[in-house]
C-alpha positions in Angstrom: 0.0 0.0 0.0 1.1 3.6 -0.5 2.8 4.9 2.6 0.9 7.4 4.7 1.8 10.1 7.3 -1.0 10.9 9.7 0.2 14.5 10.0 -0.4 15.1 6.4 -3.8 16.0 4.8 -5.6 13.1 3.1 -7.1 14.4 -0.1 -9.8 12.2 -1.7 -8.7 11.1 -5.2 -12.0 12.1 -6.8 -12.0 15.6 -5.4 -9.9 18.1 -7.3 -6.7 19.4 -5.6 -4.9 22.4 -6.8 -1.8 20.6 -8.0 -0.6 17.1 -8.6 3.2 16.8 -8.7 4.7 13.7 -10.3 8.1 13.0 -8.8 9.8 14.3 -5.6 13.4 14.8 -6.8 15.5 17.9 -7.2 12.6 19.8 -9.0 9.7 18.0 -7.5 10.8 18.8 -3.9 11.2 22.4 -4.7 7.7 22.6 -6.4 6.1 20.8 -3.5 7.6 23.1 -1.0 6.9 26.3 -2.9 3.3 25.5 -3.9 2.2 24.1 -0.5 3.8 26.9 1.5 2.0 29.3 -0.7 -1.3 27.8 0.5 -2.3 25.5 -2.4 -3.4 21.9 -1.9 -0.7 19.6 -3.3 -0.5 15.8 -3.9 3.0 14.5 -4.6 3.1 11.1 -6.3 6.4 9.3 -5.8 7.2 5.8 -7.1 9.8 4.9 -4.4 9.8 4.9 -0.6 10.3 7.8 1.8 13.7 6.9 3.2 15.2 9.0 6.0 18.7 9.7 7.1 18.7 6.8 9.6 17.8 4.4 6.7 21.0 5.1 4.8 23.9 2.7 5.3 27.4 2.2 3.8 26.0 -0.8 1.9 27.9 -1.1 -1.3 26.2 -4.4 -2.2 22.7 -2.9 -1.7 23.2 0.4 -3.5 25.8 -0.4 -6.2 25.2 -4.1 -7.0 21.5 -4.6 -6.1 20.3 -1.2 -7.2 18.3 -0.6 -4.0 17.9 3.1 -5.0 18.2 3.0 -8.7 16.2 -0.2 -9.5 16.6 -1.9 -12.8 15.5 -5.0 -14.8 15.9 -7.4 -11.8 13.3 -5.3 -10.0 10.9 -5.3 -13.0 12.2 -2.1 -14.7 14.1 -3.1 -17.8 15.4 -0.6 -20.3 16.6 -1.0 -23.8 19.3 0.7 -25.7 20.4 1.2 -29.3 22.9 3.6 -30.9 20.8 4.4 -34.0 17.3 3.7 -35.2 18.7 1.1 -37.6 20.0 -1.0 -34.7 18.0 -3.5 -32.7 17.4 -2.3 -29.2 19.1 -4.5 -26.5 17.4 -5.1 -23.1 19.7 -4.1 -20.3 19.7 -3.9 -16.5 19.9 -0.2 -16.7 20.7 2.5 -19.2 19.4 5.8 -17.8 20.3 5.9 -14.1 18.1 7.6 -11.4 17.0 7.0 -7.9 13.5 5.8 -7.0 12.8 7.4 -3.6 11.6 10.6 -2.1 14.2 13.2 -3.1 15.0 11.3 -6.3 18.6 11.4 -7.5 19.4 14.4 -5.3 19.6 11.8 -2.5 22.5 9.8 -4.1 24.3 12.3 -6.3 27.9 13.5 -5.7 26.9 17.0 -4.5 28.9 18.9 -7.1 26.8 22.0 -7.6 28.1 24.8 -9.8 25.9 27.2 -11.6 25.6 27.5 -15.4 27.4 30.7 -16.7 25.9 33.5 -18.7 27.5 32.0 -21.9 25.5 28.7 -21.5 22.2 30.5 -22.2 23.3 32.4 -25.3 26.0 30.1 -26.7 24.4 29.3 -30.0 24.2 33.0 -30.9 27.8 33.5 -29.8 29.3 30.3 -31.3 27.0 29.9 -34.3 25.1 26.8 -35.5 26.6 23.3 -35.3 25.7 21.1 -38.3 23.5 18.1 -37.5 22.4 19.4 -34.1 19.6 21.4 -32.5 22.1 23.7 -30.7 20.0 26.7 -29.6 19.9 29.6 -27.2 17.7 29.4 -24.2 14.5 31.6 -24.0 16.0 33.0 -20.7 19.3 34.5 -19.7 21.6 34.0 -16.7 20.2 37.3 -15.2 16.7 35.8 -15.3 17.8 32.8 -13.3 20.4 34.4 -10.9 17.9 35.3 -8.2 16.7 31.7 -8.2 20.3 30.3 -8.1 20.7 32.4 -5.0 17.5 31.0 -3.6 18.9 27.5 -4.1 22.2 28.5 -2.4 20.4 29.6 0.8 17.3 27.5 1.0 18.7 24.2 -0.2 22.2 24.8 1.2 25.4 25.2 -0.7 29.0 25.4 0.5 31.6 27.3 -1.5 33.6 30.4 -2.2 33.3 32.6 -5.2 36.3 31.8 -7.4 37.9 33.3 -10.6 35.4 31.5 -12.8 32.3 32.0 -10.7 29.5 33.8 -12.6 28.1 37.1 -11.1 26.1 36.5 -7.9 23.9 38.7 -5.8 24.8 37.1 -2.5 27.7 35.0 -1.0 27.4 31.3 -0.4 25.7 30.5 3.0 28.5 28.1 4.0 32.2 28.2 3.6 34.0 25.6 1.4 34.6 22.1 2.7 38.2 21.5 3.9 40.5 20.7 1.0 41.3 17.0 0.4 44.8 15.7 -0.3 43.7 14.7 -3.8 42.6 18.2 -4.5 45.9 19.5 -3.1 47.6 17.5 -5.8 45.3 18.9 -8.5 45.7 22.4 -7.2 49.5 22.3 -7.2 49.7 20.7 -10.6 47.1 23.2 -12.1 49.0 26.2 -10.7 52.3 24.9 -12.1 50.6 24.8 -15.5 49.2 28.3 -15.1 45.6 27.3 -14.3 43.3 28.6 -11.6 41.5 26.0 -9.5 39.1 27.2 -6.8 37.0 25.7 -4.0 34.3 23.5 -5.5 30.8 24.5 -4.7 28.9 21.5 -3.3 25.4 20.8 -2.0 26.9 19.4 1.1 27.0 21.5 4.3 30.4 22.4 5.7 28.7 23.7 8.9 25.2 23.7 10.4 22.6 25.5 8.2 18.8 25.7 8.3 18.6 23.2 11.1 20.8 20.5 9.4 24.3 19.5 10.5 27.6 19.8 8.7 29.4 17.0 6.9 31.0 14.2 8.9 33.4 13.3 6.1 32.4 9.6 5.9 33.3 9.4 2.2 30.0 7.6 1.2 28.4 10.4 -0.9 28.2 9.4 -4.5 25.7 6.7 -4.9 24.6 6.9 -1.3 22.1 8.8 0.8 23.5 11.0 3.6 23.2 9.4 7.1 23.2 12.9 8.8 21.3 15.0 6.2 24.4 17.1 5.5 23.8 16.5 1.8 21.3 19.1 0.5 18.9 16.7 -1.2 15.3 17.8 -1.7 14.5 15.0 0.7 16.4 16.8 3.4 15.9 20.4 2.5 12.5 20.8 0.7 10.1 17.9 1.5 10.1 18.5 5.3 9.0 22.1 4.7 6.3 21.0 2.2 4.9 18.5 4.7 5.1 21.0 7.6 2.8 23.4 5.6 -0.2 21.2 6.2 -1.2 21.5 2.6 1.0 18.7 1.0 0.2 15.0 0.9 3.1 12.8 -0.1 2.0 9.5 -1.5 4.8 7.0 -2.0 4.9 3.6 -3.7 2.8 5.2 -6.5 3.6 4.4 -10.2 2.0 6.9 -12.5 0.7 5.5 -15.8 -0.7 8.4 -17.6 -2.2 12.0 -17.5 -5.7 12.3 -18.8 -7.3 15.4 -20.3 -10.9 16.7 -20.4 -12.9 17.6 -23.5 -11.3 21.0 -23.7 -7.8 19.5 -23.7 -6.9 20.5 -20.2 -5.1 18.0 -17.9 -7.6 16.9 -15.3 -6.4 13.7 -13.6 -3.3 11.6 -13.0 -3.7 7.8 -13.1 -1.4 5.7 -10.9 -1.0 2.3 -9.3 -0.2 1.6 -5.7 2.3 -1.2 -4.9 -0.5 -3.7 -4.5 -1.8 -3.0 -8.0 -4.7 -0.9 -7.0 -5.4 1.8 -9.6 -6.4 5.4 -8.7 -7.1 8.6 -10.5 -6.3 11.8 -8.7 -8.1 14.8 -10.0 -6.3 18.2 -10.2 -6.6 21.7 -11.4 -3.1 21.5 -12.7 -0.4 18.9 -13.2 3.4 19.4 -12.7 5.7 16.7 -14.1 9.0 16.4 -12.3 9.8 12.8 -13.0 13.2 13.5 -14.6 14.4 13.7 -18.2 13.6 10.1 -18.9 10.3 9.4 -17.1 8.7 12.7 -18.0 8.8 12.2 -21.8 7.9 8.5 -21.2 4.8 9.6 -19.4 3.8 12.1 -22.0 4.2 9.6 -24.8 2.2 7.0 -22.8 -0.6 9.6 -22.4 -1.4 9.6 -26.1 -5.1 10.0 -26.9 -7.4 10.9 -29.7 -6.8 14.5 -28.8 -3.1 14.0 -28.5 -2.3 11.1 -30.9 1.5 11.6 -30.8 1.6 12.0 -27.0 0.4 14.6 -24.6 1.9 18.1 -25.1 3.7 16.8 -28.3 2.2 18.7 -31.2 5.8 19.7 -32.0 7.0 16.1 -32.1 9.9 17.1 -29.9 9.0 15.2 -26.8 11.6 12.6 -26.1 14.2 14.0 -28.5 17.4 16.1 -28.0 18.5 13.8 -25.1 21.8 15.0 -23.6 23.9 13.2 -21.0 27.1 15.2 -20.2 30.4 13.6 -21.2 33.1 12.4 -18.8 36.7 11.2 -18.6 38.7 9.7 -15.8 42.5 9.6 -15.2 43.9 7.7 -12.2 47.4 8.2 -10.9 49.4 6.3 -8.3 51.5 8.3 -5.8 54.4 7.4 -3.5 52.7 8.9 -0.5 49.2 8.0 0.8 46.5 10.2 -0.7 43.4 8.7 1.0 41.1 10.3 -1.5 38.3 8.1 -0.5 37.7 10.2 2.6 35.3 13.1 2.8 33.2 14.5 0.0 33.9 13.6 -3.6 35.7 16.8 -4.6 36.8 20.1 -2.9 38.5 21.8 -5.8 37.4 22.4 -9.4 39.2 23.7 -12.4 37.2 25.6 -15.0 40.0 27.0 -17.2 38.5 25.1 -20.1 34.9 25.9 -19.5 34.8 27.1 -23.1 37.3 25.4 -25.5 39.0 27.5 -28.1 37.2 27.3 -31.4 40.5 26.9 -33.1 40.6 23.3 -31.9 38.0 22.5 -34.5 35.3 21.2 -32.3 32.7 22.6 -29.8 32.9 21.8 -26.2 34.0 22.6 -22.7 33.9 21.5 -19.1 35.5 21.2 -15.7 38.0 19.1 -13.9 38.0 17.9 -10.3 39.9 15.4 -8.2 38.4 12.5 -6.3 38.8 8.8 -5.6 38.3 6.4 -8.5 36.2 4.0 -6.3 35.1 6.0 -3.2 32.3 4.1 -1.4 32.9 1.1 -3.6 35.9 -0.9 -2.2 34.4 -4.2 -3.2 34.0 -3.0 -6.8 37.7 -2.0 -6.8 38.8 -5.3 -5.2 36.9 -7.5 -7.6 38.0 -5.5 -10.7 41.7 -5.9 -9.7 42.1 -2.2 -9.9 42.5 0.2 -12.8 46.4 0.3 -12.8 47.0 -3.4 -13.4 49.2 -5.8 -11.4 48.7 -9.3 -9.9 45.2 -10.6 -9.7 45.5 -13.0 -6.8 47.7 -13.9 -3.8 49.6 -11.8 -1.3 51.0 -9.5 -3.9 47.5 -8.8 -5.1 46.5 -7.8 -1.6 49.4 -5.5 -1.1 48.9 -3.9 -4.6 45.2 -3.4 -3.9 45.8 -1.8 -0.5 48.3 0.6 -2.1 46.1 1.4 -5.1 43.1 2.2 -2.8 45.1 4.5 -0.5 47.8 6.0 -2.8 45.7 7.0 -5.9 43.8 10.1 -7.0 41.4 10.4 -10.0 41.3 13.6 -12.0 37.9 13.6 -13.7 36.6 15.7 -16.6 32.9 16.7 -16.8 31.9 17.9 -20.3 29.3 19.1 -22.7 26.8 17.1 -24.8 25.1 18.4 -27.9 21.3 18.1 -28.5 20.5 15.8 -31.4 17.1 15.0 -32.7 18.2 11.4 -33.1 19.1 10.9 -29.4 15.8 10.0 -27.9 13.8 8.4 -25.1 10.8 6.5 -26.6 8.5 3.6 -25.8 9.8 0.2 -26.7 7.2 -1.7 -28.6 8.6 -5.1 -27.6 9.6 -4.9 -23.9 7.4 -4.1 -20.9 8.0 -3.4 -17.3 6.4 -5.2 -14.4 3.3 -3.0 -14.7 2.8 -3.8 -18.4 4.0 -0.4 -19.5 6.3 -0.1 -22.5 9.9 0.0 -21.3 12.0 3.1 -22.0 14.0 2.7 -25.2 17.1 5.0 -25.4 18.6 5.8 -28.7 21.9 7.6 -28.3 25.1 8.3 -30.3 27.5 11.0 -29.2 28.2 13.8 -31.6 31.8 13.7 -32.8 32.4 17.0 -31.0 31.3 15.4 -27.7 33.8 12.6 -28.1 36.6 15.0 -29.1 35.8 17.1 -26.0 36.0 14.0 -23.7 39.4 13.1 -25.3 40.7 16.7 -24.7 39.8 16.5 -21.1 41.2 13.0 -20.8 44.5 14.2 -22.2 44.5 17.3 -20.0 43.9 15.2 -16.8 46.7 12.8 -17.7 49.0 15.8 -18.1 47.9 17.1 -14.7 48.6 13.7 -13.1 52.1 13.7 -14.6 52.8 17.2 -13.2 51.4 16.2 -9.9 54.0 13.5 -9.6 52.1 10.3 -10.4 54.4 7.3 -10.8 51.9 5.4 -12.8 48.6 6.4 -14.5 45.7 5.0 -16.5 42.3 6.1 -17.4 39.5 6.1 -20.0 36.8 8.2 -21.7 33.9 7.0 -23.9 35.9 7.0 -27.1 33.2 4.8 -28.7 30.3 6.8 -27.3 28.3 6.6 -24.2 25.6 4.0 -23.6 24.0 5.4 -20.5 24.3 8.1 -18.0 22.7 9.7 -14.9 22.4 13.2 -16.3 19.1 13.1 -18.3 18.5 16.4 -20.1 16.7 18.1 -22.9 13.8 15.8 -23.8 11.1 18.4 -23.3 13.2 21.5 -24.1 12.0 25.0 -23.4 11.7 27.6 -26.1 9.6 30.5 -27.5 8.6 28.6 -30.6 5.9 25.9 -30.0 6.9 24.1 -33.2 10.4 23.3 -31.9 10.0 23.2 -28.1 7.7 21.6 -25.5 7.4 24.2 -22.8 7.7 28.0 -22.6 10.3 30.0 -20.6 8.3 29.3 -17.4 8.1 25.5 -18.0 4.4 25.6 -19.0 3.4 23.3 -21.9 2.7 25.1 -25.2 -0.2 22.7 -25.8 -1.8 22.2 -22.5 -2.1 25.4 -20.4 -2.4 23.7 -17.0 0.5 21.2 -17.5 4.1 22.0 -16.5 7.3 20.0 -17.1 9.8 21.0 -14.5 13.0 18.9 -14.4 16.1 18.2 -16.5 14.0 17.5 -19.5 13.5 21.3 -20.0 17.2 22.1 -20.4 18.1 23.5 -23.8 21.9 22.9 -23.5 23.7 20.5 -21.2 26.0 22.8 -19.3 29.4 21.5 -18.2 28.7 18.5 -16.2 26.6 19.3 -13.1 23.0 20.2 -14.0 21.2 19.7 -10.6 21.6 23.3 -9.3 20.2 24.7 -12.6 17.3 22.2 -12.4 16.4 23.4 -8.9 16.8 27.1 -9.9 14.4 26.6 -12.8 12.0 24.9 -10.4 12.0 27.9 -8.1 11.5 30.2 -11.0 8.6 28.1 -12.4 7.0 27.9 -9.0 7.2 31.6 -8.6 5.4 32.1 -11.9 2.8 29.4 -11.3 1.9 30.9 -7.9 1.4 34.3 -9.4 -0.6 32.9 -12.4 -2.8 30.8 -10.1 -3.6 33.7 -7.9 -4.7 35.6 -11.0 -6.8 32.7 -12.1 -4.6 32.1 -15.2 -4.0 28.4 -14.8 
């Protein structure tokens, strides 16, 4: 049965509430808090459970192997993948990774939390078109979003210090940076020797108490894990409690949404969902806000096709599910003579953005950031079973000694990079594979643009150079030279824009087609940014909520 909290309101499903929000992640948590605190009746439908800080353990087997948070085919949620429409889609355990729990992936993400820069919103005009892509300007600017970035800083909770590459800000960070890690000392020294300017990494992890939550205890189990003390600024820790405290928000967990229905006039009027025992319900609403992420939101819209919306709800443009972007990555791991112990504390405390915009003379578009972390933090079993990334004996006493040294004496310099929007990179409904509810599985079609692969290689080469300057005695690494076949950054599939023929939502995340339907999550991003989209997703949610509240009070929803 769906979990209940007796302190929450209990809204009858057949009586209309002001808003139904699908998903409680980075955006959904913000929307729930903002709308309920403003006095509106809100029902949040979440597929996963409502875990609390006390529920999170350092359980590598559960989280990394058994997919307790992210689920997958073994739990009845298969996905399929193909590189092009001419390929046969293969069923896989997982392709698009995201958490199923209150707070969504903001619960288990790394916490890296930098803002987009002004250039990100106008880059197509500055850079010019890129053949074969849907590279475009946003319908908003950095200045439009800056007040909401600041709102995220202070209400959600961010630690940092304005650096040489920090975009303009109206207020300082609420918390100082986390203490620098030894791996970041290595990065910082090497970067400065090469003339670069690393600075304290902004992270959604508290360095000191803020808004009633404690500071980080430096356990090292951040990426892929929930925070056992609520120092990580997930929406579960920072937003959902405020929504529930309003007395206007009902959080229903264990609810799998199947479709959004519309009335005769074409307005969204109810959301259909199953409880865990298979009982089906239809919650009526004056407006619907989809915050299910850049994979589940287009899936739900396509599954909500009807005679009024034959190609999917809100899809008169045919754009729903297209322009999928991931963010690229590269990893370079170096072995050092002295212990580094990079597995301790938060993933990264320094970041380097000297190559945020790559020089056009290189012949390809791209850019990104570099940080230092541990190759296998929070995953010692994975590292042990793999034999390590740097090679060596695979069994016996020498293997044990080698493994111990590799775990404690290594640092990984990672690149986080751009992805271009392509009409051919999509999330669609697989006609041949179903999940445990009988819904068509998500089918991902994805092939990196050549510029994306060139950018990943550039960052791989740069991080290998940094390791050498830092004094690594041995190094190895990788990037997706043959293209990515999955990711956790799921962006662009319901992009915002001013033209209804080429976008799904307007600049306030309202559907062009259905006036009381909003898509507020990573699906609305027009470009990918440079590797860490969660802060921008939350800022967009605060901005959308502000507009929705004003519109609702004027009777314009």
